[in-house]
VOBA-1610 file (N, C-alpha, C; in pm, whole numbers, padded with zeros to 5 digits, always signed):
BEGIN
Unk+12079+12643+09385Unk+11949+12600+09434Unk+11843+12693+09376Unk+11731+12634+09338Unk+11623+12717+09288Unk+11511+12722+09393Unk+11408+12798+09363Unk+11301+12823+09458Unk+11224+12695+09493Unk+11201+12609+09396Unk+11129+12485+09427Unk+11212+12392+09515Unk+11344+12388+09494Unk+11432+12309+09582Unk+11426+12362+09725Unk+11425+12493+09740Unk+11420+12553+09872Unk+11290+12518+09944Unk+11179+12526+09874Unk+11051+12492+09939Unk+11043+12342+09966Unk+11103+12261+09879Unk+11103+12116+09900Unk+11182+12079+10025Unk+11289+12151+10054Unk+11366+12124+10176Unk+11279+12142+10300Unk+11202+12249+10303Unk+11114+12273+10418Unk+11002+12170+10419Unk+10945+12143+10304Unk+10837+12045+10293Unk+10880+11909+10348Unk+11000+11867+10315Unk+11049+11735+10355Unk+11061+11720+10507Unk+11079+11829+10578Unk+11099+11822+10723Unk+10979+11870+10803Unk+10869+11900+10737Unk+10757+11964+10807Unk+10641+11870+10840Unk+10660+11740+10830Unk+10550+11645+10854Unk+10488+11660+10993Unk+10566+11698+11090Unk+10514+11711+11227Unk+10430+11838+11245Unk+10428+11923+11145Unk+10357+12051+11153Unk+10263+12064+11033Unk+10140+12012+11045Unk+10050+12002+10931Unk+10024+12133+10856Unk+10009+12243+10928Unk+09981+12370+10860Unk+10101+12415+10776Unk+10219+12401+10831Unk+10340+12434+10757Unk+10359+12339+10639Unk+10330+12213+10660Unk+10343+12115+10552Unk+10247+12148+10438Unk+10124+12183+10469Unk+10027+12219+10365Unk+10073+12342+10287Unk+10121+12443+10358Unk+10167+12566+10292Unk+10289+12539+10204Unk+10383+12460+10255Unk+10504+12428+10177Unk+10468+12342+10056Unk+10376+12247+10073Unk+10334+12162+09961Unk+10262+12246+09854Unk+10177+12336+09897Unk+10106+12422+09803Unk+10206+12508+09725Unk+10303+12565+09795Unk+10405+12648+09728Unk+10486+12563+09632Unk+10528+12445+09675Unk+10606+12358+09589Unk+10528+12318+09465Unk+10401+12282+09482Unk+10317+12242+09368Unk+10300+12357+09269Unk+10279+12478+09319Unk+10267+12594+09230Unk+10396+12616+09153Unk+10508+12609+09221Unk+10638+12631+09155Unk+10665+12521+09052Unk+10631+12397+09086Unk+10651+12286+08993Unk+10564+12302+08868Unk+10450+12367+08883Unk+10360+12392+08769Unk+10397+12519+08694Unk+10503+12585+08737Unk+10548+12707+08669Unk+10475+12832+08710Unk+10401+12825+08820Unk+10328+12942+08868Unk+10407+13012+08978Unk+10370+13135+09003Unk+10436+13217+09104Unk+10371+13194+09240Unk+10452+13202+09345Unk+10401+13194+09482Unk+10415+13334+09542Unk+10309+13383+09599Unk+10306+13518+09655Unk+10410+13532+09766Unk+10470+13650+09773Unk+10575+13674+09872Unk+10527+13655+10015Unk+10401+13686+10043Unk+10349+13669+10178Unk+10347+13521+10217Unk+10316+13434+10123Unk+10315+13290+10150Unk+10457+13239+10176Unk+10552+13283+10094Unk+10691+13243+10113Unk+10745+13293+10245Unk+10711+13416+10278Unk+10756+13475+10404Unk+10699+13398+10523Unk+10572+13362+10515Unk+10509+13287+10623Unk+10578+13152+10640Unk+10606+13084+10531Unk+10673+12953+10536Unk+10808+12965+10604Unk+10885+13065+10565Unk+11018+13085+10621Unk+11010+13116+10771Unk+10918+13205+10810Unk+10901+13239+10952Unk+10852+13120+11033Unk+10756+13048+10978Unk+10699+12934+11050Unk+10802+12823+11068Unk+10886+12801+10969Unk+10993+12702+10981Unk+11087+12740+11095Unk+11112+12867+11110Unk+11195+12915+11221Unk+11123+12894+11354Unk+10997+12932+11361Unk+10919+12916+11484Unk+10911+12771+11528Unk+10903+12680+11432Unk+10891+12536+11463Unk+11029+12472+11482Unk+11133+12553+11480Unk+11270+12508+11501Unk+11317+12406+11396Unk+11272+12426+11273Unk+11318+12339+11164Unk+11455+12380+11113Unk+11499+12499+11145Unk+11629+12544+11095Unk+11742+12452+11142Unk+11740+12415+11269Unk+11842+12325+11321Unk+11840+12190+11252Unk+11721+12137+11230Unk+11705+12009+11160Unk+11759+12020+11017Unk+11725+12130+10948Unk+11770+12149+10811Unk+11923+12161+10804Unk+11982+12230+10899Unk+12128+12245+10901Unk+12194+12110+10925Unk+12142+12033+11021Unk+12201+11902+11049Unk+12187+11806+10931Unk+12072+11809+10867Unk+12047+11714+10758Unk+12116+11752+10628Unk+12114+11882+10594Unk+12163+11926+10463Unk+12295+12001+10468Unk+12336+12043+10586Unk+12460+12120+10600Unk+12433+12269+10599Unk+12528+12342+10654Unk+12514+12487+10666Unk+12504+12555+10530Unk+12585+12512+10435Unk+12584+12575+10302Unk+12450+12563+10232Unk+12392+12442+10234Unk+12262+12421+10169Unk+12153+12499+10242Unk+12160+12503+10375Unk+12062+12580+10451Unk+12070+12728+10415Unk+12191+12782+10412Unk+12208+12923+10378Unk+12160+12950+10235Unk+12187+12861+10142Unk+12138+12877+10005Unk+11986+12882+10003Unk+11922+12794+10081Unk+11776+12790+10087Unk+11721+12923+10136Unk+11777+12974+10245Unk+11729+13100+10302Unk+11752+13215+10203Unk+11867+13217+10138Unk+11897+13324+10043Unk+11800+13320+09925Unk+11774+13202+09871Unk+11683+13190+09757Unk+11543+13238+09793Unk+11492+13192+09907Unk+11359+13235+09951Unk+11356+13385+09979Unk+11457+13435+10047Unk+11461+13577+10081Unk+11470+13666+09958Unk+11548+13625+09861Unk+11559+13704+09737Unk+11426+13710+09663Unk+11355+13599+09659Unk+11225+13599+09591Unk+11125+13685+09667Unk+11126+13676+09798Unk+11038+13761+09879Unk+11071+13908+09853Unk+11198+13941+09859Unk+11242+14078+09837Unk+11208+14128+09696Unk+11219+14040+09598Unk+11190+14077+09460Unk+11043+14114+09442Unk+10955+14044+09515Unk+10812+14065+09497Unk+10753+14176+09584Unk+10815+14205+09696Unk+10758+14302+09790Unk+10750+14439+09724Unk+10634+14502+09728Unk+10621+14634+09669Unk+10706+14737+09742Unk+10761+14829+09667Unk+10841+14937+09724Unk+10746+15050+09761Unk+10749+15088+09886Unk+10662+15197+09931Unk+10729+15331+09906Unk+10656+15422+09848Unk+10710+15556+09828Unk+10669+15645+09944Unk+10753+15739+09975Unk+10722+15828+10088Unk+10673+15960+10039
//
């Protein structure tokens, strides 16, 4: 699974939540155009999907394996972009 597939999964199930749908659509459109999506935006989408209880819907519709792949792909991209703080 790639990053655009992961955002598309959330986008497809977010119609009942307009703000989440707009953010997921914006992220998907940027990724489809070959542009980068900021880690803060991806993190917000992932958190908001959890808050709106989309995780259960995604697991039922796509299966546990696809759901876990989606979370891993998004989390890896977030982790890759987050600046490392020096002490």
